[in-house]
N, CA, C and O of each residue as an XYZ file, in Angstrom:
684
protein
N     132.658    115.641    202.091
C     133.292    115.511    203.384
C     132.283    115.879    204.470
O     131.540    116.851    204.341
N     132.271    115.082    205.545
C     131.354    115.363    206.631
C     131.783    116.579    207.422
O     132.941    116.993    207.363
N     130.856    117.145    208.157
C     131.127    118.345    208.927
C     131.850    117.982    210.223
O     131.333    117.222    211.041
N     133.037    118.530    210.395
C     133.822    118.304    211.605
C     134.010    119.642    212.274
O     134.640    120.543    211.721
N     133.465    119.767    213.461
C     133.624    121.013    214.196
C     134.429    120.756    215.445
O     134.087    119.898    216.259
N     135.500    121.504    215.588
C     136.341    121.400    216.768
C     136.387    122.749    217.453
O     136.796    123.746    216.859
N     135.975    122.775    218.679
C     136.078    123.984    219.482
C     137.018    123.659    220.637
O     136.580    123.360    221.748
N     138.294    123.723    220.358
C     139.275    123.306    221.336
C     139.993    124.511    221.918
O     140.373    125.432    221.195
N     140.172    124.496    223.210
C     141.011    125.460    223.892
C     142.267    124.694    224.271
O     142.204    123.690    224.981
N     143.409    125.174    223.792
C     144.626    124.389    223.969
C     145.401    124.788    225.218
O     145.349    125.923    225.692
N     146.117    123.797    225.720
C     147.068    124.011    226.800
C     148.417    124.350    226.173
O     148.614    124.196    224.968
N     149.333    124.809    227.004
C     150.662    125.208    226.531
C     151.340    124.060    225.778
O     151.857    124.270    224.681
N     151.345    122.854    226.347
C     152.008    121.702    225.733
C     151.355    121.331    224.406
O     152.035    120.926    223.464
N     150.045    121.468    224.340
C     149.324    121.152    223.100
C     149.677    122.155    222.000
O     149.867    121.778    220.844
N     149.760    123.417    222.365
C     150.138    124.448    221.397
C     151.569    124.232    220.912
O     151.858    124.403    219.728
N     152.461    123.858    221.824
C     153.842    123.567    221.425
C     153.890    122.396    220.448
O     154.619    122.443    219.457
N     153.119    121.352    220.722
C     153.083    120.187    219.833
C     152.516    120.575    218.471
O     153.027    120.140    217.440
N     151.470    121.383    218.462
C     150.892    121.837    217.198
C     151.917    122.643    216.395
O     152.055    122.444    215.188
N     152.626    123.540    217.056
C     153.648    124.334    216.363
C     154.756    123.449    215.802
O     155.252    123.691    214.701
N     155.143    122.426    216.557
C     156.145    121.474    216.078
C     155.623    120.730    214.846
O     156.358    120.528    213.880
N     154.368    120.332    214.885
C     153.716    119.652    213.758
C     153.722    120.562    212.530
O     154.085    120.127    211.437
N     153.325    121.813    212.705
C     153.266    122.772    211.596
C     154.661    122.972    210.994
O     154.816    122.963    209.773
N     155.664    123.152    211.839
C     157.040    123.326    211.345
C     157.504    122.076    210.595
O     158.144    122.174    209.548
N     157.184    120.924    211.128
C     157.581    119.669    210.489
C     156.931    119.519    209.123
O     157.576    119.072    208.174
N     155.658    119.888    209.016
C     154.940    119.826    207.733
C     155.591    120.803    206.740
O     155.821    120.461    205.580
N     155.878    122.008    207.208
C     156.505    123.015    206.342
C     157.876    122.562    205.847
O     158.300    122.936    204.753
N     158.570    121.754    206.658
C     159.894    121.250    206.291
C     159.817    119.888    205.589
O     160.814    119.175    205.476
N     158.616    119.549    205.123
C     158.392    118.311    204.363
C     158.824    117.042    205.084
O     159.294    116.096    204.450
N     158.671    117.014    206.387
C     158.998    115.813    207.157
C     157.927    114.756    206.892
O     156.732    115.053    206.888
N     158.365    113.546    206.674
C     157.439    112.452    206.403
C     156.988    111.774    207.698
O     155.843    111.333    207.802
N     157.872    111.691    208.668
C     157.566    111.059    209.955
C     157.788    112.080    211.057
O     158.833    112.727    211.122
N     156.796    112.215    211.920
C     156.873    113.177    213.021
C     156.581    112.422    214.307
O     155.570    111.728    214.401
N     157.444    112.549    215.283
C     157.256    111.881    216.563
C     157.110    112.932    217.647
O     157.969    113.796    217.816
N     156.016    112.844    218.373
C     155.798    113.734    219.513
C     155.572    112.850    220.718
O     154.630    112.059    220.760
N     156.446    112.993    221.695
C     156.326    112.228    222.927
C     155.795    113.156    224.000
O     156.351    114.228    224.240
N     154.713    112.738    224.646
C     154.113    113.580    225.680
C     153.602    112.687    226.807
O     153.131    111.578    226.556
N     153.690    113.160    228.033
C     153.272    112.330    229.177
C     151.747    112.201    229.279
O     150.991    112.951    228.662
N     151.339    111.238    230.067
C     149.925    111.030    230.347
C     149.333    112.298    230.951
O     149.954    112.947    231.792
N     148.141    112.636    230.517
C     147.437    113.778    231.083
C     147.628    115.089    230.337
O     146.965    116.079    230.647
N     148.522    115.108    229.359
C     148.765    116.332    228.590
C     147.615    116.586    227.615
O     147.328    117.731    227.266
N     146.968    115.520    227.185
C     145.866    115.665    226.238
C     146.291    115.376    224.811
O     146.076    116.181    223.905
N     146.900    114.212    224.628
C     147.390    113.848    223.292
C     146.255    113.711    222.284
O     146.419    114.049    221.112
N     145.120    113.224    222.730
C     143.999    113.094    221.786
C     143.557    114.469    221.290
O     143.219    114.618    220.116
N     143.555    115.470    222.160
C     143.222    116.831    221.734
C     144.303    117.396    220.820
O     144.009    118.144    219.888
N     145.564    117.031    221.095
C     146.656    117.454    220.202
C     146.396    116.945    218.789
O     146.533    117.680    217.811
N     146.024    115.689    218.706
C     145.758    115.095    217.399
C     144.622    115.837    216.702
O     144.711    116.116    215.506
N     143.566    116.156    217.428
C     142.444    116.876    216.825
C     142.866    118.269    216.361
O     142.400    118.750    215.328
N     143.744    118.913    217.120
C     144.249    120.224    216.711
C     145.055    120.113    215.418
O     144.962    120.975    214.545
N     145.843    119.051    215.302
C     146.652    118.847    214.102
C     145.768    118.543    212.892
O     146.024    119.025    211.789
N     144.740    117.749    213.109
C     143.792    117.452    212.031
C     143.103    118.739    211.590
O     142.998    119.020    210.396
N     142.641    119.508    212.556
C     141.970    120.773    212.263
C     142.887    121.702    211.468
O     142.464    122.296    210.476
N     144.132    121.825    211.901
C     145.084    122.677    211.189
C     145.263    122.176    209.752
O     145.186    122.960    208.807
N     145.500    120.882    209.591
C     145.767    120.320    208.267
C     144.578    120.526    207.330
O     144.755    120.905    206.173
N     143.367    120.277    207.829
C     142.173    120.444    206.997
C     141.962    121.901    206.591
O     141.543    122.184    205.469
N     142.251    122.818    207.503
C     142.004    124.240    207.230
C     143.139    124.951    206.504
O     142.926    126.019    205.929
N     144.342    124.378    206.520
C     145.488    125.089    205.958
C     146.274    124.334    204.892
O     147.029    124.949    204.139
N     146.115    123.037    204.813
C     146.925    122.252    203.876
C     146.055    121.569    202.823
O     146.229    121.800    201.626
N     145.124    120.732    203.267
C     144.324    119.934    202.338
C     142.962    119.640    202.958
O     142.848    118.796    203.846
N     141.946    120.328    202.495
C     140.602    120.169    203.073
C     139.950    118.840    202.706
O     138.904    118.498    203.258
N     140.544    118.092    201.792
C     139.967    116.801    201.418
C     140.762    115.616    201.983
O     140.486    114.466    201.642
N     141.734    115.893    202.834
C     142.587    114.830    203.382
C     141.793    113.899    204.299
O     140.782    114.284    204.886
N     142.282    112.667    204.401
C     141.735    111.685    205.336
C     142.808    111.351    206.352
O     144.001    111.392    206.053
N     142.365    111.016    207.567
C     143.262    110.744    208.682
C     142.862    109.447    209.364
O     141.676    109.164    209.533
N     143.850    108.668    209.752
C     143.618    107.478    210.559
C     144.271    107.688    211.915
O     145.374    108.225    212.013
N     143.578    107.259    212.950
C     144.107    107.305    214.310
C     144.114    105.874    214.832
O     143.105    105.172    214.757
N     145.266    105.442    215.365
C     145.382    104.116    215.956
C     145.605    104.242    217.448
O     146.360    105.102    217.901
N     144.955    103.390    218.203
C     145.169    103.315    219.640
C     145.630    101.899    219.977
O     145.459    100.972    219.185
N     146.210    101.750    221.155
C     146.673    100.415    221.527
C     145.606     99.604    222.254
O     145.776     98.399    222.441
N     144.514    100.235    222.667
C     143.460     99.492    223.361
C     142.080     99.919    222.868
O     141.884    101.044    222.407
N     141.138     98.995    222.977
C     139.761     99.323    222.628
C     139.168    100.287    223.655
O     138.258    101.050    223.334
N     139.681    100.256    224.894
C     139.220    101.184    225.926
C     139.540    102.624    225.544
O     138.688    103.503    225.674
N     140.764    102.873    225.073
C     141.135    104.219    224.618
C     140.340    104.591    223.368
O     139.969    105.750    223.182
N     140.087    103.619    222.531
C     139.268    103.852    221.338
C     137.868    104.318    221.742
O     137.323    105.242    221.139
N     137.294    103.689    222.747
C     135.968    104.076    223.245
C     136.009    105.488    223.830
O     135.084    106.274    223.624
N     137.079    105.809    224.555
C     137.215    107.148    225.118
C     137.273    108.200    224.014
O     136.651    109.256    224.131
N     138.009    107.921    222.951
C     138.071    108.842    221.808
C     136.672    109.124    221.266
O     136.317    110.278    221.026
N     135.886    108.078    221.075
C     134.559    108.276    220.473
C     133.617    109.023    221.417
O     132.695    109.701    220.962
N     133.838    108.906    222.707
C     133.036    109.691    223.656
C     133.421    111.166    223.588
O     132.562    112.045    223.667
N     134.721    111.428    223.442
C     135.209    112.811    223.412
C     134.970    113.505    222.077
O     134.760    114.717    222.030
N     135.003    112.730    220.984
C     134.895    113.302    219.644
C     133.877    112.490    218.844
O     134.214    111.466    218.250
N     132.644    112.954    218.837
C     131.542    112.185    218.243
C     131.655    112.025    216.728
O     131.010    111.140    216.165
N     132.447    112.846    216.057
C     132.569    112.756    214.603
C     133.517    111.641    214.151
O     133.594    111.351    212.957
N     134.238    111.013    215.082
C     135.164    109.950    214.705
C     134.412    108.723    214.209
O     133.335    108.392    214.706
N     134.986    108.070    213.242
C     134.400    106.855    212.677
C     135.221    105.677    213.163
O     136.240    105.309    212.578
N     134.744    105.103    214.244
C     135.481    104.068    214.942
C     135.133    102.686    214.398
O     133.979    102.403    214.076
N     136.142    101.839    214.302
C     135.940    100.468    213.860
C     136.689     99.532    214.786
O     137.887     99.686    215.019
N     135.960     98.563    215.308
C     136.549     97.496    216.113
C     136.358     96.196    215.346
O     135.705     96.179    214.302
N     136.914     95.126    215.849
C     136.756     93.828    215.209
C     135.313     93.353    215.251
O     134.526     93.799    216.086
N     134.971     92.444    214.343
C     133.585     91.959    214.230
C     133.047     91.364    215.521
O     131.841     91.399    215.765
N     133.933     90.818    216.351
C     133.470     90.204    217.599
C     132.923     91.231    218.583
O     132.301     90.853    219.576
N     133.140     92.516    218.331
C     132.664     93.586    219.212
C     131.295     94.133    218.818
O     130.803     95.075    219.439
N     130.685     93.558    217.803
C     129.384     94.023    217.315
C     128.352     92.912    217.491
O     128.677     91.726    217.430
N     127.111     93.316    217.708
C     126.032     92.357    217.930
C     125.226     92.150    216.650
O     124.743     93.109    216.048
N     125.088     90.907    216.249
C     124.292     90.535    215.080
C     122.854     90.287    215.538
O     122.568     89.315    216.236
N     121.965     91.179    215.133
C     120.558     91.046    215.530
C     119.884     89.859    214.846
O     118.992     89.233    215.419
N     120.304     89.555    213.633
C     119.674     88.463    212.889
C     119.944     87.102    213.544
O     119.041     86.274    213.672
N     121.191     86.886    213.953
C     121.554     85.579    214.510
C     121.724     85.597    216.023
O     122.012     84.565    216.628
N     121.548     86.760    216.635
C     121.638     86.925    218.088
C     122.973     86.408    218.646
O     123.021     85.583    219.557
N     124.040     86.931    218.058
C     125.402     86.582    218.463
C     126.318     87.722    218.009
O     125.828     88.770    217.588
N     127.612     87.539    218.087
C     128.514     88.574    217.588
C     128.457     88.593    216.057
O     128.070     87.607    215.431
N     128.841     89.709    215.472
C     128.882     89.790    214.003
C     129.912     88.828    213.431
O     129.762     88.350    212.306
N     130.952     88.543    214.196
C     131.941     87.564    213.758
C     131.279     86.188    213.616
O     131.433     85.522    212.593
N     130.546     85.772    214.644
C     129.850     84.486    214.583
C     128.745     84.512    213.537
O     128.546     83.530    212.823
N     128.027     85.623    213.440
C     126.953     85.752    212.454
C     127.455     85.635    211.031
O     126.787     85.041    210.185
N     128.639     86.202    210.748
C     129.175     86.086    209.391
C     129.564     84.647    209.089
O     129.470     84.207    207.942
N     130.000     83.909    210.106
C     130.311     82.484    209.916
C     129.034     81.693    209.626
O     129.030     80.791    208.788
N     127.955     82.039    210.324
C     126.663     81.390    210.056
C     126.241     81.670    208.618
O     125.784     80.770    207.914
N     126.395     82.920    208.184
C     126.041     83.285    206.813
C     126.863     82.491    205.802
O     126.330     82.014    204.800
N     128.162     82.350    206.066
C     129.018     81.563    205.168
C     128.547     80.108    205.110
O     128.453     79.515    204.035
N     128.256     79.554    206.267
C     127.848     78.147    206.347
C     126.578     77.887    205.549
O     126.470     76.882    204.847
N     125.622     78.798    205.660
C     124.350     78.620    204.966
C     124.345     79.250    203.573
O     123.308     79.300    202.912
N     125.499     79.726    203.136
C     125.601     80.271    201.791
C     124.969     81.636    201.627
O     124.698     82.068    200.507
N     124.732     82.317    202.732
C     124.101     83.635    202.684
C     125.172     84.714    202.689
O     125.169     85.587    203.556
N     126.089     84.660    201.727
C     127.157     85.656    201.680
C     127.148     86.392    200.350
O     128.180     86.552    199.699
N     125.960     86.835    199.963
C     125.796     87.512    198.683
C     126.420     88.910    198.660
O     126.528     89.517    197.594
N     126.829     89.426    199.818
C     127.494     90.724    199.851
C     128.789     90.600    199.059
O     129.485     89.590    199.160
N     129.112     91.607    198.282
C     130.243     91.521    197.368
C     131.604     91.566    198.055
O     132.615     91.279    197.413
N     131.662     91.911    199.311
C     132.962     92.060    199.962
C     133.451     90.760    200.574
O     132.819     89.711    200.452
N     134.565     90.856    201.220
C     135.146     89.715    201.924
C     134.456     89.461    203.258
O     134.741     88.460    203.915
N     133.567     90.334    203.662
C     132.927     90.235    204.961
C     131.426     89.992    204.802
O     130.647     90.945    204.810
N     131.012     88.737    204.657
C     129.580     88.458    204.533
C     128.826     89.028    205.732
O     129.328     89.008    206.856
N     127.629     89.531    205.487
C     126.885     90.130    206.588
C     125.395     90.072    206.349
O     124.914     89.729    205.269
N     124.699     90.416    207.385
C     123.243     90.497    207.350
C     122.852     91.911    206.894
O     123.702     92.794    206.780
N     121.568     92.106    206.639
C     121.105     93.458    206.326
C     121.316     94.336    207.550
O     121.118     93.896    208.682
N     121.720     95.582    207.315
C     121.962     96.552    208.390
C     122.952     96.041    209.430
O     122.799     96.305    210.623
N     123.945     95.325    208.987
C     124.978     94.806    209.883
C     125.743     95.975    210.502
O     126.297     96.793    209.768
N     125.788     96.077    211.840
C     126.472     97.207    212.462
C     127.966     97.228    212.149
O     128.559     98.301    212.037
N     128.574     96.065    212.007
C     129.991     96.021    211.642
C     130.195     96.578    210.238
O     131.091     97.391    210.014
N     129.361     96.141    209.290
C     129.492     96.619    207.904
C     129.270     98.126    207.815
O     129.942     98.808    207.043
N     128.331     98.646    208.602
C     128.077    100.088    208.583
C     129.294    100.854    209.116
O     129.695    101.863    208.537
N     129.884    100.370    210.224
C     131.066    101.030    210.764
C     132.261    100.865    209.829
O     133.064    101.788    209.690
N     132.390     99.707    209.187
C     133.467     99.506    208.220
C     133.335    100.485    207.056
O     134.324    101.076    206.623
N     132.128    100.655    206.558
C     131.898    101.592    205.465
C     132.270    103.018    205.879
O     132.932    103.730    205.124
N     131.849    103.433    207.070
C     132.205    104.767    207.567
C     133.707    104.898    207.767
O     134.296    105.924    207.425
N     134.324    103.868    208.314
C     135.770    103.871    208.527
C     136.501    104.098    207.208
O     137.474    104.850    207.158
N     136.044    103.462    206.158
C     136.721    103.536    204.868
C     136.478    104.853    204.133
O     137.336    105.299    203.371
N     135.329    105.478    204.350
C     134.955    106.616    203.516
C     135.021    107.983    204.202
O     135.108    108.999    203.511
N     134.985    108.039    205.493
C     134.900    109.326    206.183
C     136.275    109.957    206.410
O     137.303    109.312    206.204
N     136.283    111.198    206.828
C     137.506    111.984    206.957
C     138.431    111.494    208.059
O     139.626    111.314    207.826
N     137.902    111.276    209.248
C     138.734    110.870    210.381
C     138.240    109.522    210.898
O     137.103    109.384    211.349
N     139.134    108.529    210.819
C     138.785    107.179    211.250
C     139.696    106.731    212.377
O     140.843    107.163    212.494
N     139.154    105.859    213.194
C     139.821    105.416    214.406
C     139.708    103.908    214.519
O     138.633    103.346    214.308
N     140.799    103.255    214.846
C     140.761    101.826    215.131
C     141.920    101.488    216.061
O     142.653    102.369    216.510
N     142.071    100.203    216.340
C     143.137     99.752    217.232
C     144.238     99.062    216.434
O     144.033     98.647    215.294
N     145.408     98.949    217.056
C     146.564     98.356    216.386
C     146.256     96.974    215.824
O     146.598     96.663    214.683
N     145.607     96.153    216.636
C     145.362     94.772    216.239
C     144.569     94.701    214.938
O     144.952     93.979    214.017
N     143.477     95.438    214.858
C     142.645     95.398    213.661
C     143.373     96.012    212.462
O     143.310     95.477    211.355
N     144.050     97.116    212.679
C     144.776     97.784    211.594
C     145.855     96.851    211.026
O     146.002     96.721    209.811
N     146.594     96.215    211.911
C     147.638     95.278    211.461
C     147.027     94.076    210.744
O     147.615     93.565    209.791
N     145.873     93.626    211.184
C     145.180     92.534    210.488
C     144.816     92.951    209.073
O     144.964     92.165    208.137
N     144.343     94.181    208.908
C     144.031     94.677    207.567
C     145.289     94.739    206.705
O     145.271     94.338    205.541
N     146.381     95.241    207.280
C     147.635     95.329    206.526
C     148.074     93.943    206.046
O     148.512     93.777    204.907
N     147.950     92.963    206.926
C     148.416     91.613    206.600
C     147.467     90.866    205.658
O     147.917     90.210    204.719
N     146.173     90.960    205.903
C     145.231     90.076    205.221
C     144.350     90.751    204.173
O     143.896     90.093    203.236
N     144.102     92.040    204.312
C     143.235     92.739    203.368
C     143.793     94.144    203.101
O     143.113     95.135    203.364
N     145.012     94.236    202.587
C     145.623     95.571    202.401
C     144.852     96.469    201.445
O     144.990     97.691    201.504
N     144.056     95.896    200.577
C     143.288     96.712    199.636
C     142.292     97.619    200.352
O     141.960     98.691    199.847
N     141.811     97.201    201.526
C     140.889     98.065    202.278
C     141.553     99.382    202.655
O     140.962    100.449    202.490
N     142.773     99.308    203.158
C     143.470    100.535    203.556
C     143.929    101.327    202.341
O     143.974    102.557    202.385
N     144.268    100.643    201.264
C     144.624    101.348    200.025
C     143.413    102.110    199.500
O     143.540    103.232    199.009
N     142.244    101.498    199.608
C     140.994    102.136    199.178
C     140.697    103.375    200.027
O     140.191    104.375    199.517
N     141.009    103.306    201.297
C     140.756    104.415    202.213
C     141.580    105.648    201.841
O     141.063    106.764    201.889
N     142.821    105.476    201.480
C     143.704    106.563    201.055
C     143.868    107.649    202.120
O     143.798    108.840    201.816
N     144.083    107.234    203.356
C     144.350    108.216    204.410
C     145.695    108.866    204.157
O     146.666    108.204    203.790
N     145.735    110.163    204.359
C     146.970    110.908    204.101
C     147.897    110.926    205.307
O     149.119    110.954    205.161
N     147.305    110.910    206.508
C     148.110    110.974    207.730
C     147.636    109.899    208.712
O     146.441    109.682    208.910
N     148.619    109.243    209.312
C     148.361    108.218    210.328
C     148.885    108.738    211.665
O     150.068    109.050    211.795
N     147.997    108.829    212.657
C     148.378    109.196    214.020
C     148.365    107.918    214.853
O     147.404    107.150    214.815
N     149.431    107.702    215.595
C     149.509    106.545    216.469
C     149.562    107.057    217.896
O     150.507    107.747    218.279
N     148.563    106.726    218.671
C     148.449    107.194    220.054
C     148.788    106.048    220.996
O     148.030    105.085    221.117
N     149.905    106.157    221.645
C     150.444    105.212    222.614
C     150.788    103.952    221.916
O     151.264    103.007    222.546
């Protein structure tokens, strides 16, 4: 497991949400809903819950965080550098073909250069493949609804392979 260090100072609302999370876990709740207004710091709440779970429940657990926009996803990665963020292939630049990784993988398919064993043909050191690998294997992963739902619909084995124990949905 990679090293995740959180030095968070919580606000009153964040501490209340964490306590609610802890009580819900102790009461074996499977689904927990916390509604909080903009500006309360929901992303920090999530990090506090992850920190608590790793330190008190299961140090080997994996967590997925979903956001509704790529903009919020980018903000998460700026605030928490240990997150393993994954966006769609069109958001990555293919250095080999000088286009998006989505277009580059199509070029690879066309020319038969898809020797990679997965469903996602790629070039050497493909930034999308590297982020996909981190997303699948690391402790805390982040993506957007659209991509996550695409995986559920078209490649559910990827998420089954990931084996995340807790899913946080932000907005």
